[in-house]
Structure formats: C-alpha cells, structure tokens
N, C-alpha and C positions, 0 to 999 in steps of 0.2 A: 581977569580976576583976580586980585591981589592972594597972598599966602594966608595973610588974616581972614580973608572972607570965606577962603575956601576953606579954613578948620572951623571957622564960624557956624558954615551951612555943615558940616559933616559931623559938627557935635550938636548942633541940633537935630542931623538924623537920629543919630546915635540916640538922642535922651526920646525922641519920639517913638523908639523901635524898644528901648526899655518900658515906658509909659505903656506902651499896649499889651508886651508881653505879662506887666505886673496886673493889666486891665483883663486879659485873657484866663491868667491863673487867676483871678481872686474869683470872675463868674463861675471860671469850672467847679470852684471849689465851694461856692456859694451854697448854702440851703444844707450842709451838713452839719450836726450835731455829735455829740459824743455820747456811744452808747454806753461804752463802760467809763465812767467819772476817773479813775482813777484813784482814788482815794478808798472807796468804799464798796461794798453788793449788795447795794440800792436798786432795786429791779430785778436782782439776779437771784438765781439759785442753783445748788449743788445736786449731784447724784454718782456717786461711783458706784460699783459693782459689788462691793462689799456693804454697801448703805449704812458703813458708819460715818453719822455726819462729823462727828469729829477728826477723824481722818481727814475728809474731803476738804474742812478748815485750814487743815497742815497743805495737802498736796496746792490747791489753789491761794497763795501769798498773792501782796502788793507788796511793794517794793518800787519807789521812784518813781508813778506811777504807771509801771506793768504789771501786768499779771506775771507772774512765777510759779512756772509747773515745775513741782520738784527741787523747791530751795534748799537751801543749808542744813537743815535742819534731815536730810535724805542721804545716807552715805552713796558715794560714786555707784553703786550697783544695788538696784533695790529688788529683793524678788525675784535675780535675775534667772529667767527660764525655768520657775519651778510648774508652772503651769498653772499658779492660782491669782494672776491679773487680777486680784482685789483693785487698784486702784488705777484700773480704766475707767473712765468718768469725762463726766461734761459739766461747766458752768452754761448755764441757760439761762433767757433773758425770760421773764415774765410775760413778757406781751409777743403777741403774734405779728410779722410783718407778713407783707405780700407786696408788694411792689417796689423797690428801693434800690441802690447802690449801698453796700457795705463795702466799706473798707481798713483794713488792720495791717499789723506790719509783723513779724516775727523773727527768731533768728534761735539757732540750735546751742544749747550749753553742751557739760559733756558728762552727763550724769547718763544711764543706759536702766533700762526699769522693764518687767515684764517677760516678754514675750518678744527681747529684742532679736532674737536668734532668726525670727521666722519674718518680723517688717523692721527693719531698721529705722533710726532714727523717724516715729513715725508718731503725725498727731494731726489735727484737720478743725476744718468749722462745718457744722453740720447748719441748713439752714428748710424752711419748708418740712418741720418736723412734726408728727402728728402724732408718734408715739415716741416717748423720751424713755422708751427703759435703755438700759445697756447692752448691744449698739443700738442708736434710736431708729426708726423708722422718717426716713426724711432723703435729701440730697448732703452729698459731700464733695465741699470742697478741701481734697486731700491735701494734709502738707506733710511731706515726706521728703528724706533722701534715704539712697542707698547705695552707702560707702565701698560695697561690697562690687558693684557695680558702675560707681559712679554715676549714677543716674539722678536724674530729678524725677519726682513723682510729687509736685507741685501744681496742683492745677487737675489734678486726676479726679475723676466721677468714681463715687460708688453709690449709685441712684437706684440700685432694687427695682430694677426694669420701671423708671417711674418718670422715662423721656425717650427723646429717639435725640439720635446722634450721628454728626457726619464723622466720614471716612474716604480713603480713598477705595477703590472698589477690590471687594477682599482683604482690606486695610486692617489695623488692628489701633489706630490712633488716631487723634484728632485733623481733619486736615482742615481747611477753612470751604467754606461752600465759592469765596469768592475766589478761590484757588482749583476749584475741582471737586472737592468735597460734595460725599452721596449721603443724600438722607436714608438713616440705615433703620431698621425695623428695635423696639425697644428688646432690651435686654438685660439679665440681669448683670452683677458682677462689674469689676473694676473698666472704668473709660479711659484708656488712658490720654494722657494731653501732649499736645505738641511739645518739640524741644523748643524750650524758650532758647532766646537768644543770649541773655545772660540770664546768672541767679548763682547765690550763694550758700552754698551749705555747712562745711566746717571752719570759717574763717571770720569768725564773731559781727558778723557784717548782719544788715538788717535786709529782708523783702519785704518789697511791699506787694500788699494783697487786694482785690477789688473783682467783688461779684457782683452782675446786675441782674437783677431777676424783676421780671413783670408778670406776675402773677401766674399762671398757668401758662402762659404765652410761650418764654425764653428765658434760657439765665447764659448767664456768660460770665468765663472765668478768664481773669488777667491778672501777669506775674510780673512785675516791675513794667508795669505800663504796655505789657504783650496782649495780647487774646493768643490765650495759650488751648480754650475748649469750649465748648457752647452746648445748649441741647435746647431741644424747643417741644413743645404739644406735652408738657407736664402733665401728669395724672394729678399734681397736688398744686393749690394757689398762694397754700398760707402755712404760716406754721411759728413757731419759735426759735430761736436762732442759739447753736452752743457752740460752743469750745472746746476741744478735748486733751486730754491727759492720754496718756500711751505708752510709749516705749523709750521715748526721751526727755530728757531735760529740757522745756523751753522757754523762751521768752514771749508774750505777746503784746503791745503797746498800739497804740493810737486806732484804738477799732470805732468809728465813727459811721454814720448811717445817713441817707439821705432818700427820703420816702417819697414818695408820687401817688396825688390820687387817681388819675390815670395813665393808664398805659402809653409808652414811649415807641413810636416802631424800632424796630432791631435795626433799622440802617442808619437809624443814630448814633450805634456805639461801634458798628462795622469797620468803620475808617481806620 
C-alpha cells in the first residue's frame, strides 16, 4: 500500500472515531434542560434561617450565568463562629421532581461564614425535599471539603433514615455493590462517599456533580464522572430540589436536569 493511501486510510479512521465520539456525547447529553436559567430566579424561591427575604436576595446573587453565594457585598468572614448562622439556607425549585438526572458544577471561593469551625467549606444539594425548613427533610448530596484533614466529602449522604446504603462489612464508607458492598439497614446521620479519583478543592477549578434518582427505587451520586455513593429503597419518591448556603463562599453553574416518565434499571448507570 502506498504511503499516501495509508495516510488517507488512517485519516478516515480518525474522522470516523471523532464523529462516533461526537454522536455518543450528543446522545448522552440529549434531553437535558436548564434548571436554573442563569439570568433570574424564575421557578425558584429562597429560604434562609433568619427569614429575612432581603438578606436572602443578597446571599444568592447571579453573576455571569452563575449563582454566587456570598458575593462581594460580604466581608471575608461572615458572622464567623458566632452561633447565629442566620444565612444558612437554600434556593429551592418551585416544582417537585421524581425521576431525573441532575447535573451541576461548583467551585469554592475564599470567604468563610457561620459555623465554619465545625463544618469547613460546606454546602450541598438537596432533593426529594418534603419539608423545606432549615435544615430540610429530604436527601442531601453533600458538597464539602475539610481543609484540616484534606478530605473530600462531596457526594456524602445526609439522608435522615430515608434510604439503604452499601458498605464493606463493618465499614463506614460507601463500597460499590459490584466490588463487594453489602446492603446496610437504614440509619440517621452522614453516609460517607468513597474516595474519588480526582476532585478540586481550593484550586479555583470546577467539580462536575451528577445525581441520578429514580423515584423511591434508588439514587446515585457521581463526582467528576465517578460513582461515589448510592442508596436504594428510598422512603420518599419525589420533592423539590435546593442548593445550600452554609459555611463558605461557593459558585454554582450549569444546573441542568433530565426527567424520565418511567424508571430506568439501576444497571443502566452502574458501569
């Protein structure tokens, strides 16, 4: 085969590969819509611990199609360790969701607030919320980084005895059932995510989060494309979705959702 023919053949293979990858990505992302439009608060409402609506409008600002929690109106330290914690809260969807894939990105800023000494760089995303008090009743995809221990907590559950969860025998951290994880009884408190291959802490880079929920059957937490937590046999099947303000400045962007009319088998998402 002539050199030019070989080059043409290799080029053709490369083009086909690029087109296949493009089509695969397009199929994978098809059906997602913006949950937050990046411009205003249509379809959302605020709730913070103090009940101060004007303060809530300051806590959650929109900048360059991002939601900025604790923007430049706030000092570097916001009522730090005073015990007041009055800006604890969430911005909630007005609509309830049941079967969906939720995607969002976040990164940390530098401001710290409230009870930061106890819960460092702490925020989160709640779903299946059935009581929107502060703090709500529902299931939380924890968003947190402990800089003291250099430990990622993004993907942890705070689930209030609402689901079952997989760990190793006697363990306290998620273990994928395909790797030997054993289904545990329901319990209150924190359900630790497995250690991710990569995550971004205080480096001004974005993390990609994904929450896959099928009614009351199961929920899967992914961080930067990797499954880090999973629950099954949920006690609640639908609810509103909320994003937290808690102990640190945080940016949220690209909040998108894809809804389903019927439940998809969990095996579709475990590979």
